C-alpha positions as CSV (number, residue, x, y, z in Angstrom):
1,M,15.2,35.6,-144.8
2,A,14.0,34.3,-148.2
3,E,10.4,33.2,-148.2
4,G,10.1,29.6,-147.0
5,S,13.6,28.3,-147.9
6,V,16.6,29.7,-146.2
7,F,18.2,31.3,-143.1
8,S,19.3,34.8,-144.1
9,A,22.2,36.9,-142.9
10,A,19.7,39.2,-141.3
11,Y,18.4,36.2,-139.3
12,F,21.9,35.4,-138.2
13,Q,22.5,38.9,-137.1
14,K,19.3,39.0,-135.0
15,R,19.7,35.5,-133.5
16,R,23.5,35.8,-132.9
17,V,24.2,32.5,-134.7
18,I,25.7,31.5,-138.1
19,L,25.0,28.3,-140.0
20,D,27.5,27.0,-142.4
21,W,28.1,23.7,-144.3
22,E,31.5,22.1,-143.8
23,G,32.2,18.8,-145.5
24,G,28.6,18.2,-146.2
25,E,27.5,18.6,-142.5
26,P,25.8,21.7,-140.9
27,C,27.9,23.6,-138.4
28,L,26.4,26.2,-136.1
29,Y,28.7,29.0,-134.9
30,F,27.6,30.8,-131.7
31,T,29.1,32.9,-128.9
32,E,28.7,33.0,-125.2
33,H,26.0,35.7,-125.7
34,T,23.8,33.5,-127.9
35,P,20.6,32.4,-126.0
36,E,20.3,28.7,-125.5
37,E,16.7,28.8,-126.9
38,V,18.1,29.9,-130.3
39,L,20.4,26.8,-130.5
40,E,17.4,24.7,-129.7
41,E,15.3,26.5,-132.4
42,V,17.9,26.0,-135.2
43,R,18.4,22.3,-134.3
44,F,14.7,21.7,-134.4
45,L,14.3,23.5,-137.8
46,L,17.1,21.6,-139.4
47,Q,15.6,18.2,-138.3
48,R,19.1,16.6,-138.6
49,P,22.3,16.4,-136.6
50,V,24.2,19.6,-136.3
51,R,27.7,20.4,-135.0
52,F,28.0,23.3,-132.5
53,C,31.1,25.5,-132.6
54,K,31.6,28.2,-130.0
55,I,33.6,31.1,-131.2
56,S,34.7,34.4,-129.8
57,P,32.5,37.6,-130.3
58,E,35.3,39.0,-132.5
59,E,35.4,36.0,-134.8
60,F,31.6,35.9,-134.9
61,S,31.5,39.6,-136.0
62,E,34.1,38.9,-138.7
63,R,32.1,35.9,-140.1
64,L,28.9,37.9,-139.9
65,G,30.5,40.8,-141.7
66,R,31.4,38.6,-144.6
67,L,27.9,37.2,-144.8
68,L,26.3,40.7,-144.7
69,S,28.7,42.0,-147.4
70,E,27.9,39.0,-149.7
71,G,24.2,39.1,-148.9
72,S,24.3,35.3,-148.8
73,E,21.7,32.9,-147.5
74,V,22.1,29.4,-146.1
75,S,19.6,26.7,-147.2
76,L,18.1,24.3,-144.8
77,S,19.2,21.4,-147.0
78,E,22.8,20.8,-148.0
79,G,23.6,22.7,-151.2
80,G,20.0,24.0,-151.5
81,G,19.9,22.3,-154.9
82,E,17.1,23.1,-157.3
83,G,14.1,20.8,-157.0
84,E,15.1,19.8,-153.5
85,R,12.2,20.0,-151.0
86,Q,12.8,22.7,-148.4
87,R,11.0,23.8,-145.3
88,T,8.7,26.7,-144.6
89,L,9.5,28.6,-141.5
90,D,6.5,30.7,-140.9
91,L,7.1,31.3,-137.2
92,L,10.5,32.7,-138.0
93,H,8.9,35.2,-140.4
94,Q,7.3,36.7,-137.3
95,Y,10.7,37.5,-135.7
96,S,10.6,40.7,-133.7
97,E,12.8,42.6,-131.3
98,A,9.9,42.3,-128.9
99,P,10.7,39.5,-126.4
100,V,7.0,38.6,-126.1
101,V,6.9,37.4,-129.8
102,N,10.0,35.2,-129.4
103,L,8.8,33.8,-126.0
104,I,5.5,32.6,-127.6
105,N,7.2,31.3,-130.8
106,L,9.8,29.3,-128.8
107,A,7.1,27.8,-126.6
108,L,5.2,26.7,-129.7
109,I,8.4,25.2,-131.3
110,R,9.3,23.4,-128.0
111,A,5.8,22.1,-127.6
112,S,5.7,20.8,-131.2
113,R,9.1,19.1,-130.9
114,A,8.2,17.4,-127.6
115,G,4.8,16.3,-128.9
116,A,2.9,18.3,-126.3
117,S,-0.9,18.3,-126.5
118,D,-1.4,21.6,-124.7
119,I,0.5,24.8,-123.6
120,H,-0.7,26.5,-120.4
121,F,0.1,30.2,-119.7
122,D,-0.6,30.7,-116.0
123,P,-0.5,34.1,-114.3
124,G,0.7,34.4,-110.7
125,E,1.2,37.2,-108.2
126,K,4.8,37.9,-109.2
127,E,5.7,35.4,-111.9
128,A,3.9,33.8,-114.9
129,L,4.4,30.2,-115.7
130,I,4.4,28.3,-119.0
131,R,3.7,24.6,-118.8
132,L,3.5,21.9,-121.5
133,R,1.2,18.8,-121.2
134,L,3.2,15.8,-122.3
135,D,1.4,12.4,-122.3
136,G,-1.3,13.8,-120.0
137,V,1.0,15.3,-117.4
138,L,1.9,19.0,-117.1
139,H,5.7,19.9,-117.1
140,E,7.1,23.3,-116.3
141,Y,8.7,24.9,-119.3
142,R,9.5,28.5,-118.3
143,R,8.9,31.3,-115.8
144,F,8.9,35.0,-116.7
145,P,8.0,38.3,-114.9
146,M,4.3,39.2,-114.6
147,Q,5.2,42.6,-116.2
148,L,5.4,40.8,-119.6
149,Y,2.2,38.7,-119.1
150,P,-0.4,41.2,-120.4
151,Q,1.6,41.6,-123.6
152,V,1.8,37.8,-124.0
153,V,-2.0,37.4,-123.6
154,A,-2.5,40.3,-126.1
155,R,-0.2,38.7,-128.6
156,I,-2.0,35.4,-128.4
157,K,-5.4,37.1,-128.8
158,V,-4.2,38.9,-131.9
159,M,-3.0,35.6,-133.4
160,A,-6.3,33.9,-132.6
161,N,-8.4,36.9,-133.8
162,L,-9.9,37.5,-130.3
163,N,-11.0,40.7,-128.7
164,V,-7.9,42.2,-127.1
165,A,-9.8,44.9,-125.1
166,E,-12.2,42.4,-123.5
167,K,-10.6,41.0,-120.3
168,L,-13.5,40.2,-118.1
169,V,-15.3,37.3,-120.0
170,P,-13.9,34.0,-121.3
171,Q,-13.0,33.8,-125.0
172,D,-12.4,30.9,-127.4
173,G,-10.7,31.1,-130.7
174,R,-8.5,29.3,-133.2
175,M,-5.3,29.9,-135.1
176,R,-3.2,27.9,-137.6
177,I,0.6,28.1,-137.6
178,R,3.4,26.4,-139.5
179,I,6.6,25.2,-137.9
180,G,8.9,23.8,-140.6
181,E,6.8,21.2,-142.4
182,R,4.4,20.8,-139.5
183,E,1.1,22.5,-139.7
184,L,-0.7,23.0,-136.4
185,D,-4.3,23.9,-135.8
186,I,-4.5,25.5,-132.3
187,R,-7.6,26.0,-130.2
188,V,-7.2,28.9,-127.8
189,S,-9.1,29.3,-124.5
190,V,-8.8,32.5,-122.4
191,L,-10.2,32.6,-118.9
192,P,-10.2,35.6,-116.5
193,T,-8.6,34.8,-113.1
194,I,-7.7,36.9,-110.1
195,F,-4.1,37.4,-111.3
196,G,-4.9,37.9,-115.0
197,E,-6.2,36.0,-118.0
198,R,-5.2,32.3,-118.1
199,V,-4.6,31.0,-121.6
200,V,-4.5,27.3,-122.7
201,L,-3.5,26.3,-126.3
202,R,-4.6,22.9,-127.5
203,L,-2.3,21.7,-130.3
204,L,-3.7,19.6,-133.1
205,E,-1.2,18.6,-135.7
206,Q,-2.9,18.3,-139.1
207,S,-0.5,15.6,-140.3
208,N,-1.6,13.3,-137.5
209,R,-3.7,10.5,-138.9
210,L,-6.6,9.0,-137.1
211,L,-6.0,5.7,-135.3
212,T,-7.8,2.5,-136.3
213,L,-9.4,0.2,-133.8
214,G,-6.4,-2.1,-133.9
215,E,-4.1,0.7,-132.8
216,L,-6.0,1.8,-129.7
217,G,-4.5,-0.8,-127.4
218,L,-7.6,-3.0,-127.1
219,S,-7.4,-6.6,-126.0
220,E,-8.4,-9.1,-128.6
221,E,-11.7,-9.7,-126.8
222,D,-12.6,-6.0,-126.5
223,Y,-11.6,-5.5,-130.1
224,R,-14.2,-8.1,-131.2
225,K,-16.8,-6.4,-129.0
226,L,-16.3,-3.0,-130.6
227,E,-16.2,-4.6,-134.1
228,R,-19.6,-6.2,-133.4
229,L,-21.0,-2.8,-132.2
230,A,-19.7,-1.1,-135.3
231,R,-21.5,-3.7,-137.4
232,K,-24.9,-3.0,-135.7
233,P,-27.5,-1.6,-138.2
234,Y,-29.0,0.6,-135.5
235,G,-28.8,1.3,-131.8
236,L,-26.9,3.6,-129.4
237,V,-23.3,3.2,-128.5
238,L,-21.7,5.4,-125.8
239,A,-18.1,6.1,-125.0
240,T,-17.6,7.4,-121.4
241,G,-14.8,8.8,-119.3
242,P,-13.4,12.2,-118.3
243,T,-12.3,14.9,-120.6
244,G,-9.1,13.9,-122.4
245,A,-9.7,10.1,-122.0
246,G,-9.6,9.5,-125.8
247,K,-13.4,8.9,-126.2
248,S,-13.5,10.8,-129.5
249,T,-10.5,8.9,-130.9
250,T,-12.3,5.6,-130.1
251,L,-15.5,6.8,-131.8
252,Y,-13.6,8.1,-134.8
253,A,-11.9,4.6,-135.1
254,M,-15.3,3.0,-135.1
255,L,-16.5,5.4,-137.8
256,L,-13.5,4.5,-140.0
257,L,-14.4,0.8,-139.6
258,V,-18.0,1.5,-140.5
259,R,-16.9,3.5,-143.6
260,E,-14.6,0.6,-144.6
261,L,-17.3,-2.1,-144.1
262,Y,-20.2,-0.2,-145.5
263,P,-18.9,2.5,-148.0
264,Y,-22.5,3.0,-149.2
265,K,-23.8,4.3,-145.8
266,N,-24.4,7.9,-145.2
267,I,-22.4,9.1,-142.1
268,I,-22.9,12.5,-140.5
269,T,-21.3,13.9,-137.3
270,I,-22.1,16.9,-135.2
271,E,-19.1,18.0,-133.0
272,D,-17.8,20.7,-130.8
273,P,-15.3,21.4,-132.4
274,V,-14.5,19.3,-135.5
275,E,-11.0,18.3,-134.6
276,Y,-10.1,16.1,-137.6
277,Q,-11.6,16.2,-141.1
278,I,-12.5,12.8,-142.5
279,N,-13.1,12.2,-146.2
280,G,-16.5,10.8,-147.1
281,I,-18.2,11.8,-143.9
282,G,-20.3,14.9,-143.4
283,Q,-19.2,16.9,-140.4
284,V,-21.1,19.7,-138.7
285,Q,-19.6,22.2,-136.2
286,V,-21.7,23.3,-133.2
287,N,-22.3,27.0,-133.1
288,P,-24.4,28.2,-130.2
289,K,-24.2,31.8,-131.3
290,V,-26.5,31.1,-134.2
291,G,-28.6,28.5,-132.4
292,L,-26.8,25.4,-133.7
293,T,-26.6,23.2,-130.7
294,F,-26.2,19.4,-130.4
295,A,-30.0,19.1,-130.1
296,T,-31.0,21.4,-133.0
297,G,-28.1,20.1,-135.2
298,L,-29.2,16.5,-134.5
299,R,-32.8,17.3,-135.5
300,S,-31.5,18.7,-138.8
301,I,-29.2,15.7,-139.4
302,L,-32.1,13.3,-139.2
303,R,-33.6,15.1,-142.2
304,Q,-30.5,14.3,-144.2
305,D,-31.3,10.6,-144.5
306,P,-28.3,9.4,-142.4
307,D,-27.4,5.8,-141.6
308,V,-24.8,6.5,-139.0
309,I,-24.7,9.6,-136.7
310,L,-21.9,10.7,-134.3
311,V,-23.0,13.2,-131.7
312,G,-19.9,14.8,-130.0
313,E,-21.4,14.7,-126.6
314,I,-24.8,14.2,-124.8
315,R,-24.9,17.2,-122.5
316,D,-28.6,17.6,-121.8
317,T,-31.9,15.7,-121.7
318,E,-33.1,17.1,-125.1
319,T,-30.0,15.7,-126.9
320,A,-30.3,12.4,-125.1
321,E,-34.0,12.0,-126.1
322,I,-33.3,12.8,-129.7
323,A,-30.3,10.4,-129.8
324,V,-32.3,7.6,-128.2
325,H,-35.2,8.0,-130.6
326,A,-32.8,8.1,-133.6
327,A,-31.4,4.8,-132.4
328,L,-34.8,3.4,-132.1
329,T,-35.8,4.4,-135.7
330,G,-33.1,2.7,-137.6
331,H,-29.9,4.7,-137.1
332,L,-26.6,3.7,-135.5
333,V,-25.8,6.6,-133.1
334,L,-22.4,7.0,-131.5
335,S,-21.9,9.5,-128.7
336,T,-20.0,10.4,-125.5
337,L,-21.1,10.8,-121.9
338,H,-19.2,11.8,-118.8
339,T,-19.4,8.9,-116.3
340,N,-16.7,7.1,-114.4
341,D,-17.4,3.6,-115.8
342,A,-19.6,1.7,-118.2
343,P,-22.5,0.6,-116.0
344,T,-22.9,4.1,-114.6
345,A,-23.8,5.4,-118.1
346,I,-27.1,3.7,-117.8
347,T,-28.0,5.3,-114.5
348,R,-26.8,8.6,-115.9
349,L,-29.3,8.3,-118.7
350,V,-32.1,7.6,-116.2
351,D,-31.1,10.6,-114.2
352,M,-31.4,12.7,-117.4
353,G,-35.0,11.6,-117.7
354,I,-34.8,8.8,-120.2
355,E,-37.2,6.0,-119.4
356,P,-35.6,2.6,-118.6
357,Y,-37.6,0.9,-121.3
358,L,-36.2,3.3,-123.9
359,I,-32.7,2.7,-122.7
360,A,-33.1,-1.1,-122.8
361,S,-34.6,-0.9,-126.3
362,S,-31.9,1.4,-127.8
363,L,-28.6,1.0,-126.0
364,E,-26.3,-1.6,-127.5
365,G,-23.0,-1.0,-125.8
366,V,-21.0,1.3,-123.5
367,I,-17.2,1.8,-123.7
368,A,-15.5,3.3,-120.6
369,Q,-11.9,4.3,-121.1
370,R,-8.8,6.1,-119.7
371,L,-5.4,6.9,-121.0
372,V,-2.2,5.7,-119.2
373,R,1.3,6.7,-120.1
374,R,3.3,4.1,-122.0
375,I,6.8,3.1,-120.8
376,C,9.5,4.7,-123.0
377,P,10.8,1.9,-125.3
378,H,14.3,3.5,-125.4
379,C,15.0,3.2,-121.6
380,R,12.6,0.4,-120.6
381,E,14.0,-1.9,-118.0
382,P,12.6,-4.8,-115.9
383,Y,12.6,-4.9,-112.1
384,P,11.2,-7.2,-109.4
385,P,8.2,-5.5,-107.7
386,A,8.1,-5.1,-103.9
387,P,5.5,-7.0,-101.9
388,E,3.8,-3.7,-101.1
389,E,3.5,-2.9,-104.8
390,L,2.0,-6.3,-105.5
391,K,-0.5,-5.9,-102.6
392,A,-1.6,-2.5,-103.9
393,L,-2.5,-4.2,-107.2
394,G,-4.4,-7.0,-105.6
395,L,-1.8,-9.6,-106.4
396,P,-0.4,-12.2,-103.9
397,E,2.7,-10.8,-102.2
398,N,4.8,-13.9,-103.3
399,S,3.9,-13.6,-107.0
400,E,6.8,-14.3,-109.2
401,V,6.2,-11.6,-111.8
402,E,8.4,-9.0,-113.5
403,F,7.4,-5.3,-113.9
404,Y,8.9,-2.7,-116.1
405,R,9.7,1.0,-115.8
406,G,11.6,3.7,-117.8
407,R,14.9,4.9,-116.5
408,G,14.5,8.3,-118.1
409,C,16.4,9.3,-121.3
410,E,16.7,12.1,-123.8
411,E,14.0,10.5,-126.0
412,C,11.4,10.8,-123.1
413,L,12.8,14.0,-121.6
414,G,13.8,12.1,-118.5
415,T,10.2,11.1,-117.6
416,G,10.5,7.4,-118.4
417,Y,7.3,7.6,-120.5
418,R,6.7,8.2,-124.2
419,G,3.2,8.2,-125.6
420,R,0.0,6.9,-124.1
421,I,-2.2,3.8,-124.5
422,G,-5.8,3.2,-123.7
423,I,-7.4,1.0,-121.0
424,F,-10.9,-0.1,-121.6
425,E,-14.0,-1.8,-120.3
426,V,-16.6,-2.7,-122.9
427,L,-20.1,-3.4,-121.7
428,E,-22.0,-5.2,-124.5
429,L,-25.7,-5.5,-123.6
430,D,-27.5,-8.8,-124.1
431,E,-31.1,-9.7,-123.3
432,K,-30.4,-10.5,-119.7
433,L,-28.8,-7.2,-119.1
434,K,-31.5,-5.3,-120.9
435,N,-34.2,-7.0,-118.8
436,L,-32.2,-6.0,-115.7
437,I,-32.3,-2.4,-116.9
438,L,-36.1,-2.6,-117.1
439,T,-36.4,-3.9,-113.6
440,T,-33.4,-2.5,-111.7
441,P,-31.4,0.2,-113.5
442,N,-28.8,0.2,-110.8
443,A,-25.1,0.4,-111.8
444,T,-23.9,-2.0,-109.1
445,E,-26.5,-4.7,-110.1
446,I,-25.7,-4.2,-113.7
447,R,-21.9,-4.5,-113.0
448,N,-22.3,-7.6,-111.0
449,E,-24.4,-9.3,-113.7
450,A,-21.9,-8.2,-116.4
451,L,-19.0,-9.7,-114.4
452,K,-20.7,-13.1,-114.8
453,R,-20.5,-12.6,-118.6
454,N,-16.7,-12.1,-119.0
455,F,-16.9,-8.4,-118.5
456,K,-13.4,-7.0,-117.9
457,T,-13.1,-3.8,-115.8
458,L,-10.8,-0.9,-116.3
459,R,-8.5,-2.0,-113.5
460,Q,-8.3,-5.6,-114.9
461,D,-7.4,-4.3,-118.3
462,A,-4.8,-1.9,-116.9
463,L,-3.3,-4.8,-114.8
464,E,-2.9,-6.9,-118.0
465,K,-1.0,-4.0,-119.6
466,V,1.3,-3.7,-116.5
467,L,2.1,-7.4,-116.7
468,A,2.7,-7.0,-120.4
469,G,5.3,-4.3,-119.8
470,L,3.3,-1.5,-121.5
471,T,2.7,0.7,-118.5
472,T,3.6,1.0,-114.9
473,S,1.8,0.1,-111.7
474,S,1.8,3.7,-110.6
475,E,-0.1,4.7,-113.7
476,L,-2.7,1.9,-112.9
477,L,-3.1,3.2,-109.4
478,A,-3.4,6.8,-110.6
479,V,-6.3,6.2,-113.0
480,T,-8.3,3.3,-111.7
481,E,-10.2,2.6,-108.5
482,K,-9.7,-0.3,-106.2
483,E,-12.3,-3.0,-106.7
C-alpha cells in the first residue's frame, strides 16, 4: 500500500476485499469468505457511505487478477486528485498474517470509531475477553481462546515499549497510534492476575479540545460559583469524586478561564500524567523513579514565581501541607481529592493532619461531581414515569411530570445513551462556614449549614437534569445516594 494515501492491490489480496469507484461512489466487493471485521474496517477508514457488493470467489479472483497485473491502487478520496487531502492509515501498515496483530488493530479501530475511553483485555481460565468502555459502562466486544492471549499481551508490550519478559510485576507505558486522521495517545497498564496479565488501554484523542466551564453541564448558579472561585487571587479549591468523575476536566476548564481573564498570570501544573497540553501553561509530569513526586514537584514549582498552581491530586499529608501553605501565601491552588461529596473533603483534610484553622484560612471552595450518561438525542422519547419510579426519586407519586429515555439506535449502538454530562455540588465557603470548620469540622454539620445557604446536592442537581430530559432516573439512582 502506498504510504499514507491509498489501498493497494496487495491490501485487497490480504483482506479479501476490492474497493472500486463506480459513478462517483465507492463500491466494496467482497465474498462469503471475507471477515465481517474487514468490512467494518474499510467503512471506518473511508469515513463516507459505501455500497457493499457480494460476489462469487471466482469473480473476486478475476477482479483481483486484473488489479495485480495493473499494479493499481485505489485512493481513499474519489479520483485521488492532486492536492486533495488524503488519510494516513498507520494501523494498516502493520498488517500481518499473524491474527494477534489484526485482533489488536481492529479493537483499536472499533474503540476509536465508537468513542470508547478504554479497552480492557481480560484473561480467563479458557477464554480471554475484550471490552470497551463507552460513556462509563463496559461493553463486551470480543472473546478469543486463551492460547492467543500471551501473544496479545506481548504485542501490546512491544507497542508500548514495556518489558516483554517481565510478567510478575505491574507495568505502565504509553504509545501513540494513528487511525486515518485521528491521532491517539494511549496509556497502557499491565497488571498480573491469576490467569495472566490484565491489560487496560486508556485512549486519549489528541484532536479532542478541552471543555470550557459553560460546556460542563453546570447549572447557572453553579457556573457563577465556579467563576467566582476562578477569580480568587489566592486560596485552595478542591474537586472531589471517584476516579473517572471528570475532576481534571473541571479544573482544566477553570484554568482556561483564569488564562482568559488574567493572561499575565504565571500558571504551572504538576500532573500524573499530563493528559492534555495547554499553550501558555507550564506543565510538569510526575516521575517517582527520579524522585519527582507531587510534594517535591510542588516545592520546586513554588520557586518558579507562580500565580496559579494545579496539583493533579493530593495523595498524602506532605502534599496537602504544601498546597495549604501555598494557598495561604498568595497562590491560587487547584487540586483533586478522593471523597464522596463536598463537605467530606474538609474532614478528609483533618484526617490527613491539616489543622482546622489552616483549612478555614485557606479553603475557598469544594466541587463534588459525577458523570451520568446523556440520553441519545437520535432516539430520545418521552414517557410517563410509574409511581414507583417517582417514589424512588423522592417525588410525589401523583406528580404530573414527563421523563425521557433512549429507545436504542445505530448511533448509540443500541444503548439509548450517547455521551456524558456532569452533575455537581459546589460548596462555596463563607465566613459562617469557615467559623464552623474552626469549631466543628464535621461533614454533617457543615452540610446542614450549607443547605441553609442555597447549597444544591449532587442528587438535586441530577434530578434537575432528569426533569430537563438530559439523563434518566436510572442513572440518577446509580450514581447518587438517597438523602
